[in-house]
FIDREN-798123 format. One record per atom (N, C-alpha, C): residue in three letters; atom name; x, y, z. Coordinates in steps of 0.1 Angstrom, whole numbers, padded with zeros to 4 digits. Example, Ala and Ser with C-alpha at 12.3 -4.5 7.8 and 13.67 -1.06 7.14 Angstrom:
NODE   r  a     X     Y     Z
NODE ALA  N  0132 -0057  0078
NODE ALA CA  0123 -0045  0078
NODE ALA  C  0132 -0033  0078
NODE SER  N  0128 -0022  0071
NODE SER CA  0137 -0011  0071
NODE SER  C  0129  0000  0079
This chain:
NODE   r  a     X     Y     Z
NODE MET  N  0157 -0097 -0065
NODE MET CA  0144 -0093 -0069
NODE MET  C  0141 -0097 -0083
NODE ASP  N  0130 -0104 -0085
NODE ASP CA  0127 -0109 -0098
NODE ASP  C  0116 -0100 -0104
NODE LEU  N  0121 -0090 -0112
NODE LEU CA  0112 -0080 -0117
NODE LEU  C  0102 -0086 -0127
NODE LYS  N  0105 -0096 -0134
NODE LYS CA  0096 -0102 -0144
NODE LYS  C  0084 -0109 -0136
NODE ARG  N  0088 -0115 -0125
NODE ARG CA  0077 -0122 -0117
NODE ARG  C  0068 -0111 -0111
NODE ILE  N  0074 -0101 -0106
NODE ILE CA  0066 -0090 -0100
NODE ILE  C  0057 -0084 -0110
NODE ALA  N  0062 -0081 -0122
NODE ALA CA  0054 -0076 -0133
NODE ALA  C  0042 -0085 -0137
NODE LYS  N  0045 -0098 -0137
NODE LYS CA  0035 -0108 -0141
NODE LYS  C  0024 -0109 -0130
NODE ASP  N  0028 -0109 -0117
NODE ASP CA  0019 -0109 -0106
NODE ASP  C  0010 -0096 -0106
NODE THR  N  0017 -0084 -0109
NODE THR CA  0010 -0072 -0109
NODE THR  C -0001 -0072 -0121
NODE ALA  N  0003 -0077 -0132
NODE ALA CA -0006 -0078 -0143
NODE ALA  C -0018 -0087 -0140
NODE GLN  N -0015 -0098 -0133
NODE GLN CA -0026 -0107 -0129
NODE GLN  C -0036 -0100 -0119
NODE VAL  N -0031 -0093 -0110
NODE VAL CA -0039 -0085 -0100
NODE VAL  C -0047 -0075 -0107
NODE LEU  N -0041 -0067 -0116
NODE LEU CA -0047 -0057 -0124
NODE LEU  C -0058 -0063 -0133
NODE THR  N -0055 -0074 -0139
NODE THR CA -0065 -0081 -0147
NODE THR  C -0078 -0085 -0139
NODE SER  N -0075 -0090 -0127
NODE SER CA -0087 -0094 -0119
NODE SER  C -0095 -0081 -0115
NODE TYR  N -0088 -0071 -0112
NODE TYR CA -0094 -0058 -0108
NODE TYR  C -0103 -0053 -0119
NODE LEU  N -0097 -0053 -0131
NODE LEU CA -0104 -0048 -0143
NODE LEU  C -0116 -0057 -0146
NODE THR  N -0115 -0070 -0143
NODE THR CA -0127 -0079 -0145
NODE THR  C -0138 -0075 -0135
NODE TYR  N -0134 -0072 -0123
NODE TYR CA -0143 -0067 -0112
NODE TYR  C -0150 -0054 -0117
NODE GLN  N -0143 -0045 -0123
NODE GLN CA -0149 -0032 -0127
NODE GLN  C -0158 -0035 -0139
NODE ALA  N -0154 -0044 -0148
NODE ALA CA -0163 -0047 -0159
NODE ALA  C -0176 -0054 -0155
NODE VAL  N -0175 -0062 -0145
NODE VAL CA -0187 -0069 -0139
NODE VAL  C -0196 -0058 -0133
NODE ARG  N -0190 -0048 -0126
NODE ARG CA -0198 -0037 -0120
NODE ARG  C -0205 -0029 -0131
NODE THR  N -0198 -0027 -0142
NODE THR CA -0203 -0019 -0153
NODE THR  C -0215 -0027 -0160
NODE VAL  N -0213 -0040 -0162
NODE VAL CA -0223 -0048 -0169
NODE VAL  C -0236 -0049 -0159
NODE LEU  N -0233 -0051 -0146
NODE LEU CA -0244 -0051 -0137
NODE LEU  C -0252 -0038 -0137
NODE GLY  N -0245 -0027 -0138
NODE GLY CA -0252 -0014 -0139
NODE GLY  C -0261 -0013 -0152
NODE GLN  N -0255 -0018 -0163
NODE GLN CA -0263 -0017 -0175
NODE GLN  C -0275 -0026 -0175
NODE LEU  N -0273 -0038 -0169
NODE LEU CA -0284 -0048 -0168
NODE LEU  C -0295 -0043 -0159
NODE LYS  N -0291 -0036 -0148
NODE LYS CA -0301 -0030 -0139
NODE LYS  C -0311 -0021 -0146
NODE GLU  N -0306 -0014 -0156
NODE GLU CA -0314 -0004 -0163
NODE GLU  C -0321 -0010 -0175
NODE THR  N -0316 -0022 -0180
NODE THR CA -0322 -0027 -0192
NODE THR  C -0329 -0041 -0190
NODE ASN  N -0324 -0049 -0181
NODE ASN CA -0330 -0062 -0179
NODE ASN  C -0329 -0067 -0165
NODE LEU  N -0338 -0063 -0157
NODE LEU CA -0338 -0065 -0142
NODE LEU  C -0337 -0080 -0138
NODE PRO  N -0344 -0089 -0145
NODE PRO CA -0343 -0103 -0141
NODE PRO  C -0328 -0108 -0144
NODE ARG  N -0323 -0104 -0155
NODE ARG CA -0309 -0108 -0158
NODE ARG  C -0299 -0102 -0148
NODE HIS  N -0302 -0090 -0144
NODE HIS CA -0293 -0083 -0134
NODE HIS  C -0293 -0091 -0121
NODE HIS  N -0305 -0096 -0117
NODE HIS CA -0306 -0103 -0104
NODE HIS  C -0298 -0116 -0106
NODE TRP  N -0300 -0123 -0117
NODE TRP CA -0293 -0136 -0119
NODE TRP  C -0278 -0133 -0119
NODE PHE  N -0273 -0123 -0126
NODE PHE CA -0259 -0120 -0127
NODE PHE  C -0253 -0116 -0113
NODE HIS  N -0261 -0108 -0106
NODE HIS CA -0256 -0104 -0093
NODE HIS  C -0255 -0116 -0084
NODE GLU  N -0265 -0125 -0084
NODE GLU CA -0264 -0138 -0076
NODE GLU  C -0252 -0146 -0080
NODE PHE  N -0250 -0147 -0093
NODE PHE CA -0238 -0155 -0098
NODE PHE  C -0225 -0149 -0093
NODE SER  N -0224 -0136 -0094
NODE SER CA -0212 -0129 -0090
NODE SER  C -0210 -0130 -0075
NODE SER  N -0221 -0131 -0067
NODE SER CA -0219 -0132 -0053
NODE SER  C -0214 -0146 -0049
NODE ARG  N -0217 -0156 -0056
NODE ARG CA -0213 -0170 -0052
NODE ARG  C -0200 -0174 -0059
NODE GLU  N -0196 -0168 -0070
NODE GLU CA -0183 -0171 -0077
NODE GLU  C -0172 -0162 -0071
NODE LYS  N -0160 -0166 -0071
NODE LYS CA -0149 -0159 -0066
NODE LYS  C -0144 -0149 -0077
NODE LEU  N -0148 -0136 -0075
NODE LEU CA -0144 -0126 -0084
NODE LEU  C -0129 -0121 -0082
NODE GLN  N -0123 -0126 -0070
NODE GLN CA -0109 -0122 -0068
NODE GLN  C -0100 -0127 -0079
NODE ASP  N -0103 -0139 -0084
NODE ASP CA -0095 -0145 -0095
NODE ASP  C -0103 -0142 -0108
NODE GLY  N -0100 -0132 -0115
NODE GLY CA -0107 -0128 -0127
NODE GLY  C -0109 -0138 -0137
NODE GLU  N -0098 -0145 -0140
NODE GLU CA -0098 -0155 -0151
NODE GLU  C -0107 -0167 -0147
NODE ALA  N -0106 -0172 -0134
NODE ALA CA -0115 -0183 -0130
NODE ALA  C -0129 -0179 -0130
NODE TYR  N -0132 -0166 -0127
NODE TYR CA -0145 -0161 -0127
NODE TYR  C -0151 -0161 -0142
NODE ILE  N -0143 -0156 -0151
NODE ILE CA -0147 -0156 -0165
NODE ILE  C -0149 -0170 -0170
NODE LYS  N -0141 -0179 -0166
NODE LYS CA -0142 -0193 -0170
NODE LYS  C -0156 -0199 -0166
NODE SER  N -0159 -0196 -0153
NODE SER CA -0172 -0201 -0147
NODE SER  C -0184 -0194 -0154
NODE LEU  N -0182 -0181 -0157
NODE LEU CA -0193 -0174 -0164
NODE LEU  C -0195 -0179 -0178
NODE PHE  N -0185 -0183 -0185
NODE PHE CA -0186 -0188 -0198
NODE PHE  C -0194 -0201 -0198
NODE GLN  N -0193 -0209 -0187
NODE GLN CA -0200 -0222 -0186
NODE GLN  C -0215 -0220 -0184
NODE GLU  N -0218 -0209 -0177
NODE GLU CA -0232 -0207 -0173
NODE GLU  C -0239 -0196 -0182
NODE ALA  N -0232 -0186 -0186
NODE ALA CA -0238 -0176 -0195
NODE ALA  C -0228 -0170 -0204
NODE PRO  N -0226 -0177 -0215
NODE PRO CA -0215 -0172 -0224
NODE PRO  C -0218 -0158 -0230
NODE ASP  N -0230 -0154 -0232
NODE ASP CA -0233 -0141 -0237
NODE ASP  C -0228 -0130 -0227
NODE LEU  N -0230 -0132 -0214
NODE LEU CA -0226 -0123 -0204
NODE LEU  C -0210 -0123 -0202
NODE ALA  N -0205 -0135 -0204
NODE ALA CA -0190 -0136 -0203
NODE ALA  C -0184 -0128 -0214
NODE LEU  N -0189 -0129 -0226
NODE LEU CA -0184 -0121 -0238
NODE LEU  C -0186 -0106 -0235
NODE ARG  N -0197 -0103 -0229
NODE ARG CA -0199 -0089 -0226
NODE ARG  C -0189 -0084 -0216
NODE VAL  N -0186 -0092 -0206
NODE VAL CA -0177 -0088 -0195
NODE VAL  C -0163 -0086 -0201
NODE ILE  N -0159 -0096 -0209
NODE ILE CA -0145 -0095 -0214
NODE ILE  C -0143 -0084 -0224
NODE THR  N -0154 -0080 -0231
NODE THR CA -0153 -0069 -0240
NODE THR  C -0152 -0056 -0232
NODE VAL  N -0160 -0054 -0222
NODE VAL CA -0160 -0042 -0213
NODE VAL  C -0146 -0042 -0206
NODE ARG  N -0141 -0053 -0202
NODE ARG CA -0128 -0054 -0195
NODE ARG  C -0117 -0049 -0204
NODE LEU  N -0117 -0053 -0217
NODE LEU CA -0107 -0049 -0226
NODE LEU  C -0108 -0034 -0229
NODE HIS  N -0120 -0029 -0230
NODE HIS CA -0122 -0015 -0232
NODE HIS  C -0117 -0007 -0221
NODE ILE  N -0120 -0011 -0208
NODE ILE CA -0114 -0004 -0197
NODE ILE  C -0099 -0004 -0197
NODE ALA  N -0094 -0016 -0199
NODE ALA CA -0079 -0017 -0199
NODE ALA  C -0072 -0008 -0210
NODE GLU  N -0078 -0007 -0222
NODE GLU CA -0073  0001 -0232
NODE GLU  C -0074  0016 -0228
NODE ALA  N -0085  0019 -0221
NODE ALA CA -0087  0033 -0217
NODE ALA  C -0077  0038 -0206
NODE VAL  N -0074  0029 -0197
NODE VAL CA -0066  0033 -0185
NODE VAL  C -0051  0030 -0188
NODE SER  N -0048  0021 -0197
NODE SER CA -0034  0018 -0199
NODE SER  C -0025  0029 -0204
NODE GLU  N -0031  0039 -0210
NODE GLU CA -0024  0050 -0216
NODE GLU  C -0017  0058 -0205
NODE PHE  N -0024  0061 -0194
NODE PHE CA -0019  0069 -0184
NODE PHE  C -0016  0062 -0171
NODE LEU  N -0019  0049 -0170
NODE LEU CA -0017  0042 -0157
NODE LEU  C -0003  0041 -0152
NODE PRO  N  0007  0038 -0161
NODE PRO CA  0021  0038 -0155
NODE PRO  C  0025  0051 -0149
NODE GLU  N  0023  0062 -0155
NODE GLU CA  0027  0075 -0149
NODE GLU  C  0019  0078 -0136
NODE MET  N  0006  0074 -0136
NODE MET CA -0002  0076 -0124
NODE MET  C  0003  0068 -0112
NODE VAL  N  0006  0056 -0115
NODE VAL CA  0011  0047 -0104
NODE VAL  C  0024  0052 -0099
NODE THR  N  0033  0055 -0108
NODE THR CA  0046  0061 -0103
NODE THR  C  0045  0073 -0095
NODE THR  N  0037  0083 -0100
NODE THR CA  0035  0095 -0093
NODE THR  C  0028  0093 -0080
NODE GLN  N  0018  0084 -0079
NODE GLN CA  0011  0081 -0067
NODE GLN  C  0021  0075 -0056
NODE ILE  N  0029  0066 -0061
NODE ILE CA  0039  0060 -0052
NODE ILE  C  0049  0070 -0047
NODE GLN  N  0054  0078 -0056
NODE GLN CA  0063  0089 -0052
NODE GLN  C  0057  0098 -0041
NODE GLN  N  0045  0103 -0044
NODE GLN CA  0038  0112 -0034
NODE GLN  C  0036  0105 -0021
NODE ALA  N  0032  0092 -0021
NODE ALA CA  0029  0085 -0009
NODE ALA  C  0042  0083 -0001
NODE ASN  N  0053  0080 -0008
NODE ASN CA  0066  0078 -0002
NODE ASN  C  0071  0091  0005
NODE ILE  N  0069  0102 -0002
NODE ILE CA  0073  0115  0004
NODE ILE  C  0065  0117  0017
NODE GLU  N  0052  0115  0016
NODE GLU CA  0043  0117  0028
NODE GLU  C  0048  0107  0040
NODE HIS  N  0051  0095  0036
NODE HIS CA  0055  0085  0047
NODE HIS  C  0068  0090  0053
NODE ARG  N  0078  0094  0044
NODE ARG CA  0090  0099  0049
NODE ARG  C  0089  0112  0058
NODE LYS  N  0080  0120  0054
NODE LYS CA  0077  0133  0061
NODE LYS  C  0072  0129  0075
NODE LYS  N  0062  0120  0076
NODE LYS CA  0056  0117  0089
NODE LYS  C  0067  0110  0098
NODE HIS  N  0075  0101  0091
NODE HIS CA  0085  0094  0099
NODE HIS  C  0095  0104  0105
NODE LEU  N  0099  0114  0097
NODE LEU CA  0109  0124  0101
NODE LEU  C  0103  0132  0113
NODE GLU  N  0090  0136  0111
NODE GLU CA  0083  0143  0122
NODE GLU  C  0083  0135  0134
NODE LYS  N  0080  0122  0133
NODE LYS CA  0079  0114  0145
NODE LYS  C  0093  0112  0152
NODE ILE  N  0103  0110  0144
NODE ILE CA  0116  0108  0151
NODE ILE  C  0123  0121  0156
NODE THR  N  0118  0132  0151
NODE THR CA  0124  0145  0156
NODE THR  C  0115  0151  0166
NODE GLN  N  0103  0146  0169
NODE GLN CA  0095  0152  0179
NODE GLN  C  0100  0148  0193
NODE MET  N  0100  0157  0202
NODE MET CA  0104  0154  0216
NODE MET  C  0091  0154  0224
NODE THR  N  0091  0145  0234
NODE THR CA  0080  0144  0243
NODE THR  C  0082  0156  0253
NODE SER  N  0071  0160  0260
NODE SER CA  0072  0171  0269
NODE SER  C  0083  0169  0280
NODE GLU  N  0084  0156  0284
NODE GLU CA  0094  0153  0294
NODE GLU  C  0108  0155  0289
NODE GLU  N  0110  0151  0276
NODE GLU CA  0123  0152  0270
NODE GLU  C  0126  0167  0267
NODE LEU  N  0116  0175  0263
NODE LEU CA  0118  0189  0261
NODE LEU  C  0122  0196  0274
NODE ALA  N  0115  0193  0285
NODE ALA CA  0117  0199  0298
NODE ALA  C  0131  0196  0303
NODE ALA  N  0135  0183  0301
NODE ALA CA  0149  0179  0305
NODE ALA  C  0159  0186  0297
NODE SER  N  0157  0188  0284
NODE SER CA  0166  0195  0275
NODE SER  C  0167  0210  0279
NODE VAL  N  0156  0216  0282
NODE VAL CA  0157  0230  0286
NODE VAL  C  0164  0231  0300
NODE ASP  N  0161  0223  0309
NODE ASP CA  0169  0223  0322
NODE ASP  C  0183  0221  0320
NODE LYS  N  0187  0212  0312
NODE LYS CA  0201  0209  0309
NODE LYS  C  0208  0222  0303
NODE THR  N  0201  0228  0293
NODE THR CA  0207  0240  0286
NODE THR  C  0208  0251  0296
NODE GLU  N  0198  0253  0305
NODE GLU CA  0199  0264  0315
NODE GLU  C  0211  0261  0324
NODE GLY  N  0213  0249  0328
NODE GLY CA  0224  0246  0337
NODE GLY  C  0237  0249  0331
NODE GLU  N  0239  0246  0318
NODE GLU CA  0251  0249  0310
NODE GLU  C  0253  0264  0309
NODE ASP  N  0242  0272  0307
NODE ASP CA  0243  0286  0306
NODE ASP  C  0248  0292  0319
NODE ASP  N  0243  0287  0331
NODE ASP CA  0247  0292  0344
NODE ASP  C  0262  0290  0346
NODE SER  N  0268  0279  0342
NODE SER CA  0282  0276  0344
NODE SER  C  0291  0285  0335
NODE ASP  N  0285  0289  0324
NODE ASP CA  0293  0297  0315
NODE ASP  C  0296  0311  0321
NODE THR  N  0287  0316  0329
NODE THR CA  0288  0330  0335
NODE THR  C  0297  0330  0347
NODE SER  N  0300  0319  0353
NODE SER CA  0308  0318  0365
NODE SER  C  0322  0321  0362
NODE GLU  N  0330  0324  0372
NODE GLU CA  0344  0326  0370
NODE GLU  C  0352  0313  0367
NODE ALA  N  0363  0314  0361
NODE ALA CA  0371  0303  0358
NODE ALA  C  0376  0296  0371
NODE PRO  N  0377  0283  0370
NODE PRO CA  0382  0276  0382
NODE PRO  C  0395  0281  0387
NODE SER  N  0397  0280  0401
NODE SER CA  0409  0285  0407
NODE SER  C  0422  0277  0403
NODE SER  N  0420  0266  0397
NODE SER CA  0432  0258  0394
NODE SER  C  0440  0264  0382
NODE PHE  N  0434  0273  0375
NODE PHE CA  0441  0280  0364
NODE PHE  C  0448  0292  0369
NODE PRO  N  0461  0293  0366
NODE PRO CA  0469  0304  0371
NODE PRO  C  0464  0317  0365
NODE ASP  N  0466  0328  0372
NODE ASP CA  0463  0341  0367
NODE ASP  C  0474  0346  0358
NODE LEU  N  0471  0351  0346
NODE LEU CA  0481  0356  0337
NODE LEU  C  0482  0371  0338
NODE ASP  N  0495  0376  0336
NODE ASP CA  0496  0390  0336
NODE ASP  C  0495  0395  0321
NODE ALA  N  0497  0407  0318
NODE ALA CA  0496  0413  0305
NODE ALA  C  0505  0406  0295
NODE SER  N  0516  0401  0299
NODE SER CA  0526  0395  0290
NODE SER  C  0523  0381  0287
NODE GLY  N  0512  0375  0294
NODE GLY CA  0509  0361  0292
NODE GLY  C  0516  0352  0301
NODE GLN  N  0524  0357  0310
NODE GLN CA  0531  0349  0320
NODE GLN  C  0523  0348  0332
NODE SER  N  0523  0336  0338
NODE SER CA  0516  0334  0350
NODE SER  C  0525  0336  0362
NODE ASP  N  0518  0338  0373
NODE ASP CA  0526  0341  0386
NODE ASP  C  0534  0329  0390
NODE THR  N  0530  0317  0385
NODE THR CA  0538  0305  0389
NODE THR  C  0548  0301  0379
NODE ASP  N  0549  0307  0367
NODE ASP CA  0559  0303  0357
NODE ASP  C  0572  0309  0362
NODE PRO  N  0583  0302  0360
NODE PRO CA  0596  0307  0362
NODE PRO  C  0599  0319  0353
NODE PRO  N  0607  0329  0356
NODE PRO CA  0609  0341  0348
NODE PRO  C  0615  0337  0335
NODE ASP  N  0623  0327  0333
NODE ASP CA  0630  0324  0320
NODE ASP  C  0620  0316  0311
NODE ALA  N  0609  0311  0316
NODE ALA CA  0599  0304  0308
NODE ALA  C  0592  0313  0298
NODE ALA  N  0591  0326  0300
NODE ALA CA  0583  0335  0292
NODE ALA  C  0592  0339  0280
NODE ILE  N  0590  0335  0269
NODE ILE CA  0598  0339  0257
NODE ILE  C  0588  0344  0246
């Protein structure tokens, strides 16, 4: 397991997600302050691939540097705001999700179908009936001294 690679990939995905959130924030601001610019930015965001945050920013810088600067500023602000508690939140959320998955798995593997339950009950009842019957006749009867009727008299010591 290459933890450095995993961390790098995670950071890239998180950066793209924060870019997406910054774009949503700027779109919301523009909708209230500059509707024509909002429409242009919305159209641009619809045609550009926002899944790759860095490629999106690069394209935005080519067409509207002022909006690109605004998006990267908002993205940095969001990153700084969430980075303080993000590691603990991620760890806690994963732990809680894992507990829930394990719980559901345990419930699933320990649940019996109604047919299995009925067969189990029938089997248990059959065993209970055999416990109350007398011992098989192949066992010799013992007297009070522990000697059986078939043991020779000198065998009892």
